[in-house]
N, C-alpha and C positions, 0 to 999 in steps of 0.2 A: 461861682456860677460861670464867670467868664472862662475860667480854666476848663470847665466841663465842656462848654461849647467849642473852645479851641481844640480840645482833645478829640471831640467828635468830628470836627471838621477835618482835622489831620488824619484821623482813622479813615474817613470817607475818601479822602484824596488818595490814600495809600492802598486801600482795599478794593475800591470799585474797579480800577483798571485791571487788577489781578483777577477779579471775578469775571470781567468782560473777556479777558484773554482766555480764561478757562472755558467760558461759554462758547466763544468762537472756535476753540479747539474741538469741543464736543460736537458742535454743529458741522464742522468740516472733517469729521472723522471719516476716512474712506470706508466703503462697503465692499464686501467680496464681489468680484466681477461676476461670479456665477449667480449671485443674487440679482444683479442688474440684468443679466441675460434672462433670468426667470421672469423678471418684471416686464421685459420686452415681450415675451411670449404671452403674458397675461394681457398686456396692452393690445396685442394683435387680436386676441379673443374678444376684447371689449369693442374694438373697432369693427370686427366682423358682426358682432351683435347689433351695433348701431347702424351699420350698413343694411343689415337684414330688416331692422325696424323701418328704416327709410324706404326700402324697396317694398315692404308690406303696405306702407301708407301712400304709395305713389298712384294707385288707380284712382280714377275720378268717377264717381264719388269715392272718397277714402273710406276704408272699412272703419267699424266702430273702434274707438280708442285712439284714433289718430288726430293730431292737432297740428295744422300747418304752422301756426304761430310758435308753438313749442319747438317744432323741428327747426324753423328758421332762426329763432332767437336763442335757443339753448343747445339743441343737439349739434347743429352744424358748427357753431363756434367752439364748443367744448371738444368735439371730436377733432377739429383742426388743431387745437392746442395739444391734444393727446398725440396726434400724428407727428407734430413738430418735435415734441419731447421724445417720442419713440425714435424718430430719425436721428436726433442728436445722440441718443444712447447707442443706437446701432453704429453710428459713425465713430464714436469713442471705442466701442468694442472692436470694430474693424481695424482702426488705427493703432490700437494697443493690444493686439492679439498676444496672449501669453502673460499679460500682467494679471496679478492676482487681486489687486485692489482698484476699485473705481472711485472717482470723486463723488463725494456725498451730494454735491450740488446737482449733478446729472441725475442721480438716483432720486433725490427729493423732487426735482422738477417733474420727472416721469411719474412718480408716485402720487403727487398732488393732482396732476392732470388725469391720471387713471381714476383716482377716487372721485373726482368731479364727474366723470362720465358714468362711473358706477352708480353714483347718487341720483342720476337722471331716472333710474328705474326702468330701463328699456327692456330688460329680460323678463318678459311676461307681465309687466305692469302696464296698466292703461292710464294714460295722462288725460 
C-alpha cells in the first residue's frame, strides 16, 4: 500500500507540471491578427450600441425601458472596460502592422469585455 501511494505521489509530481505547461501553452496560443482586427470592429459596434442606448435614455423623464441605476452601475463600467480592451488591441495592431499572429491575452481581454457588454442586452432589450 505504501508503494502504491509513493507511486501515485511520484506520478503526480512528474505529470502535473507537464499538464500545466501544456495548458499554459494552449491558453497563450496566438490568434490570427485579422481575427483581432475583426473583434475590434465588433467592439466598435457594441460601443456604438451602448452609446445609442445611453443617448436614448438621457431625456428627463427617461423613456420606458431606461434605468439610471443600470446605466451607472453596469453599462458605464462595462463599456469603459470594453473601450480600454479595444484601445489596447488597436495599439497592438498599429505597433505590429504586418504581423500575422496576435497575443492571445489581448484577444481574450477584448473578447471577455465584448461578451460582458453584449450580455447587457442593450440592442432592443428593455432592462
